[in-house]
C-alpha positions in Angstrom: 13.1 -3.5 -10.7 13.9 -4.6 -7.1 17.2 -3.6 -5.6 19.7 -6.1 -4.1 18.4 -5.5 -0.5 14.8 -6.5 -1.5 16.1 -9.6 -3.4 18.1 -10.8 -0.4 15.2 -10.2 2.0 12.6 -11.8 -0.1 14.7 -14.9 -0.5 15.8 -15.6 3.0 19.0 -13.7 3.8 19.3 -11.6 6.9 22.0 -9.0 5.9 22.4 -5.3 7.0 22.5 -2.9 4.2 25.2 -0.2 4.9 24.9 1.5 1.5 23.6 0.8 -1.9 25.1 -2.5 -3.0 27.1 -2.8 0.4 26.0 -5.3 3.1 27.2 -6.4 6.5 27.1 -10.2 6.6 28.4 -10.7 10.2 24.9 -11.5 11.5 24.2 -14.2 9.0 25.4 -17.8 9.3 28.4 -19.1 7.5 26.3 -21.7 5.6 23.9 -19.0 4.4 26.7 -16.7 3.4 28.3 -19.5 1.4 25.0 -20.3 -0.4 24.8 -16.5 -1.3 28.3 -16.5 -2.7 27.5 -19.7 -4.8 24.3 -18.1 -6.1 26.0 -14.8 -7.1 28.8 -16.7 -8.9 26.2 -18.9 -10.7 24.6 -15.6 -11.8 27.9 -14.2 -12.9 27.5 -11.3 -10.4 30.8 -9.7 -9.6 31.3 -9.0 -5.9 33.9 -8.4 -3.3 34.0 -9.8 0.3 36.3 -8.6 3.0 35.9 -8.8 6.8 32.2 -9.6 6.8 31.5 -6.8 4.2 29.9 -7.7 0.8 30.1 -5.2 -2.0 28.2 -5.9 -5.3 29.6 -4.4 -8.4 26.7 -5.3 -10.7 23.2 -3.9 -11.0 20.4 -6.0 -9.4 18.9 -8.9 -11.5 15.3 -9.1 -12.5 13.7 -11.2 -9.8 12.5 -13.8 -12.2 16.0 -14.5 -13.3 17.3 -14.5 -9.6 14.7 -17.2 -8.8 16.0 -19.3 -11.6 19.5 -19.1 -10.0 18.2 -20.0 -6.6 15.9 -22.7 -7.5 17.3 -26.2 -8.0 15.9 -29.8 -8.2 14.9 -31.2 -4.8 15.5 -27.9 -3.0 13.6 -28.1 0.3 13.2 -31.8 0.4 13.5 -33.0 4.0 14.0 -29.5 5.4 12.2 -30.2 8.6 15.3 -32.0 10.0 17.9 -29.3 9.5 17.9 -27.3 12.8 16.8 -27.0 16.3 14.1 -24.4 16.7 15.3 -21.4 18.7 18.9 -22.7 18.9 20.0 -22.7 15.3 19.3 -20.6 12.3 17.5 -22.3 9.2 19.6 -22.9 6.2 18.3 -21.0 3.2 19.4 -23.6 0.7 17.3 -26.2 2.4 14.1 -24.2 2.5 11.6 -24.1 -0.4 12.4 -21.3 -2.8 9.3 -19.1 -2.2 9.0 -19.6 1.6 12.6 -19.0 2.7 12.1 -15.3 3.4 9.0 -15.8 5.5 10.7 -18.5 7.5 13.7 -16.4 8.2 11.7 -13.4 9.2 9.4 -15.3 11.5 12.5 -16.8 13.2 14.0 -13.3 13.5 11.0 -12.2 15.3 11.1 -15.0 17.8 8.4 -17.3 16.1 10.5 -20.4 15.8 9.6 -22.8 12.8 9.8 -26.5 12.6 9.1 -27.0 8.9 7.7 -25.3 5.8 6.5 -25.7 2.2 5.9 -23.2 -0.5 3.1 -25.4 -2.1 5.0 -25.9 -5.3 2.0 -24.2 -7.1 -0.1 -27.4 -6.2 -1.3 -26.8 -2.7 -1.4 -24.1 -0.1 2.0 -22.9 1.3 2.5 -23.6 5.0 4.7 -23.0 7.9 4.8 -24.9 11.2 5.7 -22.9 14.3 6.5 -24.2 17.8 3.6 -24.3 20.3 5.7 -22.3 22.9 5.7 -19.3 20.7 3.3 -16.2 21.5 0.6 -17.4 19.3 -1.8 -14.5 19.9 0.9 -12.0 18.9 1.7 -14.0 15.8 -2.0 -14.2 14.8 -2.3 -10.4 15.3 0.9 -9.8 13.3 -0.2 -12.0 10.4 -3.7 -10.6 10.4 -2.3 -7.1 10.1 -0.4 -8.1 7.0 -2.6 -10.6 5.1 -5.9 -10.6 7.1 -7.9 -13.7 6.4 -5.5 -15.2 3.9 -3.8 -17.3 6.6 -5.4 -20.4 8.2 -4.3 -21.4 11.7 -4.6 -25.0 13.0 -3.1 -26.3 16.3 -1.6 -29.7 16.0 0.0 -31.9 18.6 3.3 -30.3 18.9 3.0 -27.2 16.6 0.8 -24.7 15.1 0.2 -25.1 11.3 -0.1 -21.9 9.3 -1.5 -22.2 5.8 -1.3 -19.2 3.4 -3.9 -18.5 0.7 -1.3 -16.6 -1.3 0.3 -16.9 -4.7 4.0 -17.7 -4.6 5.0 -14.2 -5.6 2.8 -12.9 -2.8 4.8 -15.1 -0.4 7.8 -13.2 -1.3 5.9 -9.9 -0.8 4.9 -11.0 2.7 8.6 -11.8 3.5 9.4 -8.2 2.5 6.6 -6.8 4.7 7.7 -8.9 7.6 11.2 -7.6 7.3 9.9 -4.1 8.2 8.5 -5.3 11.5 10.6 -4.5 14.6 10.5 -7.2 17.2 9.4 -4.6 19.8 6.2 -3.9 17.8 4.9 -7.4 17.9 3.4 -7.3 21.4 1.7 -4.0 20.8 -0.8 -5.5 18.5 -2.0 -5.3 14.9 -3.3 -1.6 15.1 0.2 -0.5 16.2 1.9 -2.6 13.5 -0.5 -1.2 10.9 0.4 2.4 11.8 4.1 1.7 11.9 3.9 0.2 8.4 1.9 3.2 7.2 4.7 5.5 8.5 7.4 3.5 6.8 5.6 3.7 3.5 5.0 7.5 4.1 8.7 8.1 4.8 9.7 6.2 1.7 7.4 8.1 -0.7 8.5 11.5 0.8 12.1 10.7 -0.1 11.4 10.1 -3.8 11.7 13.2 -6.1 8.9 13.7 -8.6 8.1 17.4 -9.6 5.4 17.9 -12.1 6.3 16.3 -15.5 9.0 14.2 -13.9 7.0 11.6 -11.9 8.7 8.5 -13.2 10.5 7.4 -9.9 7.5 7.8 -7.7 5.2 6.3 -10.3 7.4 3.1 -10.5 7.4 2.9 -6.6 3.6 3.2 -6.5 3.0 0.6 -9.2 5.4 -1.8 -7.3 3.4 -1.3 -4.1 0.0 -1.4 -5.7 0.2 -4.2 -8.1 -0.1 -7.1 -5.6 -3.5 -5.6 -4.3 -5.4 -5.0 -7.6 -6.7 -6.9 -10.5 -5.6 -4.6 -13.3 -3.0 -1.9 -13.4 -1.7 0.3 -16.3 -0.1 3.7 -17.1 -2.2 5.8 -19.6 -0.9 8.0 -22.3 -0.6 11.0 -19.9 1.4 9.1 -17.4 -1.4 8.5 -14.9 -1.7 5.2 -12.9 -5.0 3.5 -13.5 -5.9 0.4 -11.6 -9.1 -1.6 -10.6 -10.0 -4.2 -8.0 -13.4 -6.0 -7.5 -14.0 -7.0 -4.0 -16.4 -10.0 -2.9 -18.3 -10.4 -6.2 -18.7 -6.6 -6.7 -22.3 -6.3 -5.7 -21.8 -2.8 -4.0 -20.8 0.7 -5.5 -17.9 1.6 -7.7 -15.7 4.0 -5.9 -12.9 6.0 -7.4 -9.9 6.7 -5.2 -7.5 9.4 -6.3 -4.3 11.2 -5.2 -1.6 12.9 -7.3 2.0 11.9 -7.7 3.7 15.2 -8.5 5.1 17.8 -6.2 5.0 21.5 -7.0 8.8 22.0 -6.5 11.4 19.4 -6.6 12.4 17.6 -3.3 15.9 18.9 -2.5 18.7 16.3 -2.8 20.3 15.2 0.6 17.5 16.8 2.6 16.4 15.2 5.9 13.0 14.6 7.3 12.8 16.0 10.8 10.5 14.1 13.1 9.2 15.7 16.2 6.8 13.0 17.5 3.9 13.3 15.0 5.0 16.4 13.2 7.3 15.9 10.2 9.0 18.7 8.2 11.9 19.0 5.8 15.3 20.2 6.8 15.3 22.4 3.6 12.7 23.0 0.8 9.3 21.4 0.7 8.4 18.3 2.5 6.3 16.9 -0.3 3.4 15.7 1.8 1.2 17.4 -0.9 0.3 14.8 -2.0 2.6 12.0 -0.9 0.4 11.8 2.1 -2.6 11.2 0.1 -0.7 8.6 -2.0 0.2 6.7 1.2 -3.4 6.7 2.5 -4.6 5.1 -0.7 -1.8 2.5 -0.8 -2.6 1.7 2.8 -6.3 1.3 2.0 -5.5 -0.9 -1.0 -3.7 -3.4 1.2 -6.3 -3.2 3.8 -9.2 -4.0 1.4 -7.3 -6.9 -0.2 -7.7 -8.9 3.0 -10.8 -7.5 4.4 -14.2 -8.8 3.4 -16.4 -6.1 4.7 -16.7 -4.3 1.3 -18.4 -5.6 -1.7 -18.0 -3.5 -4.8 -15.4 -2.2 -7.2 -12.6 0.4 -6.6 -10.9 2.4 -9.3 -7.5 3.9 -8.3 -6.2 6.9 -10.2 -2.8 8.4 -9.3 -2.5 11.5 -11.5 0.5 13.4 -12.8 0.9 17.2 -13.2 -1.9 18.0 -10.8 0.1 21.0 -9.5 0.3 22.4 -13.1 -3.6 22.7 -13.5 -5.0 19.3 -13.1 -3.4 18.2 -16.4 -3.2 14.5 -15.6 -6.8 14.1 -14.4 -8.2 16.0 -17.3 -6.7 13.5 -19.7 -8.0 10.3 -18.1 -10.0 8.3 -20.8 -13.7 8.7 -20.1 -14.2 5.0 -20.7 -12.2 4.3 -17.4 -14.7 6.6 -15.5 -17.8 5.0 -16.9 -19.9 3.3 -14.2 -18.2 5.2 -11.3 -20.7 6.0 -8.6 -18.6 8.3 -6.4 -15.1 9.6 -6.0 -12.9 10.1 -2.9 -9.8 12.4 -3.3 -7.2 12.7 -0.6 -5.5 16.0 -1.3 -6.6 18.6 1.2 -4.6 20.5 3.9 -5.6 20.2 7.6 -7.0 17.5 9.6 -10.8 17.2 9.3 -12.0 18.8 6.1 -14.5 17.1 3.8 -14.4 19.4 0.8 -17.7 19.4 -1.2 -17.3 22.4 -3.4 -14.7 24.7 -5.0 -15.0 28.0 -3.1 -18.6 27.4 -2.4 -19.6 28.1 -6.0 -18.8 24.9 -7.9 -20.4 21.9 -6.1 -18.6 18.6 -6.1 -21.5 16.5 -4.8 -24.9 16.4 -3.3 -24.8 17.7 0.2 -25.8 14.2 1.5 -22.7 12.6 0.2 -20.5 15.0 2.2 -22.7 14.5 5.3 -22.2 10.7 4.8 -18.5 11.1 5.7 -19.3 13.2 8.7 -21.7 10.5 10.0 -19.2 7.7 9.4 -16.5 9.6 11.2 -18.7 10.2 14.3 -19.7 6.6 14.4 -16.0 5.6 14.2 -15.2 8.0 17.1 -13.0 10.1 14.7 -13.5 13.7 15.9 -13.3 16.9 14.0 -14.5 15.9 10.5 -16.9 18.4 8.9 -18.1 19.4 5.5 -16.4 22.6 4.1 -15.7 24.4 0.9 -12.1 24.3 -0.6 -10.1 25.0 -3.6 -9.2 23.4 -6.9 -8.0 19.8 -7.0 -8.6 16.7 -9.2 -12.0 16.5 -7.4 -13.2 19.2 -9.8 -12.4 16.9 -12.8 -14.4 14.0 -11.4 -17.3 16.2 -10.4 -17.4 17.5 -14.0 -18.1 14.0 -15.2 -21.2 13.8 -12.9 -19.5 11.8 -10.3 -20.4 12.4 -6.6 -16.9 13.6 -5.3 -15.3 14.8 -2.1 -11.7 15.9 -1.1 -10.4 14.8 2.3 -7.8 16.3 4.5 -4.4 14.5 4.4 -2.8 16.2 7.5 -0.4 18.6 5.8 -0.3 22.4 6.2 1.7 25.2 4.6 2.0 23.2 1.4 4.1 24.6 -1.5 6.5 26.3 1.0 9.6 25.4 3.0 7.4 25.6 6.1 5.3 22.6 4.9 4.5 20.4 7.9 2.7 17.0 8.1 0.7 15.7 11.2 1.3 12.0 10.6 -1.4 11.0 13.2 -3.9 13.2 11.4 -2.8 11.6 8.1 -3.4 8.1 9.6 -6.7 9.2 10.9 -7.7 9.8 7.2 -6.8 6.2 6.4 -9.0 5.2 9.5 -11.9 7.2 8.2 -11.6 5.5 4.7 -11.6 2.1 6.3 -14.7 3.0 8.2 -16.3 4.2 5.1 -15.8 1.0 3.2 -17.4 -0.9 6.0 -20.6 1.0 5.1 -20.8 0.0 1.5 -24.4 -1.0 1.6 -25.4 2.3 3.2 -23.3 4.2 0.7 -24.8 2.3 -2.3 -28.3 3.0 -0.9 -27.5 6.8 -0.6 -25.9 7.0 -4.1 -28.8 5.2 -5.7 -31.3 7.7 -4.0 -29.3 10.7 -5.2 -29.1 9.3 -8.7 -32.9 8.5 -8.9 -33.7 12.1 -7.7 -31.3 13.6 -10.3 -33.0 11.5 -13.0 -36.4 12.8 -11.9 -35.1 16.4 -12.2 -33.7 15.7 -15.6 -36.9 14.2 -16.8 -38.9 17.1 -15.5 -36.7 19.5 -17.3 -36.9 17.6 -20.6 -40.7 17.5 -20.2 -40.9 21.2 -19.5 -38.7 21.9 -22.5 -40.8 19.7 -24.7 -44.0 21.3 -23.6 -42.7 24.8 -24.3 -41.4 23.6 -27.7 -44.7 22.0 -28.6 -46.8 25.0 -27.6 
């Protein structure tokens, strides 16, 4: 269920949220505010408006119903004539229903539009931007958000951008654009990616979810993950299970895992103190164990959705009650795990650990699988990553199913205490490492096949030896 702020952003309004259900409308045009009032009244939404402040007294609508209110016959016809780019703001009511949010956000960022179409479910959606905009910055911005799902063509007096996105994905793009600060644009896609990562991390750290009470954080993760996977569900234990096949799925099947729960509840009204890259809580636990890992996997899911370097399948598992003894992971249906070649868990303290065993006594994987991550880190100039032994985690469950598994550092330290601290740069470096790993899909597939073949030889030898002893 989206809140009012999301519904307004996704459908083209530029309002400033002052509190839950309270908005400053003074930076929006009178025409757009009037269209908003008409839409709220049409939907029978009770509101108050005084001196530029809008207060909504009704719970948010389901987006599908909100779209029915906003959509009307011939909306968007002739919209290319309605304003002078850079001098006037576009009129929401004259934009196509599913493209209005993107148009408003592009203009907010200084990329002035001359026309648009949401495709009407018949053709690609497109936006036309003026030729005098900073085209390179816009290309980098859109690449960071949708990768190759945008086509760029230069015409006589404008640049024509076509989006290979479904209509609901256009609304998602508008929402992601709303998080971009105008000052970020000229710093390039890498900077924008990291800032988006930090925004998601902060949001997840503010959601309560002690073991057994993960509903709110689970809902948030489902909302963020759904656009980037083929299938998603919640199992009988409360775990999120999702799958995505990339580029025909000829490569390995990789399980990605982090846990949703915190060991203690996040304290109400606490603040997150940020000292450059180091974040900690004003009181109680920070919750980076394991919201940092969750953020890394969500960031990777979005990255893989518009990056063609990996061919294979990814299974996402976000578990519940990990802190109470790996309860969620132990209840994942074996059928979901079938066919999994390897697992990557992000739930380890520190900033460079590749955990391949529990205490050095219970192996999680063949040593070569752990060393593969060391080699990828070195090739990507990510320093400090090394194989080590560690403690218990969901990794132990996946390894017990015969899956090659590792647990990677997520950047936090002093977990389970009020001194918990997160190095956000180290956390983002874990995301960089995983991106690099997924560019080596062919090498990984070759390694996993070799390990499996050798395991099969050992198994067959043991069976043969046992049979010989029995027969004799």
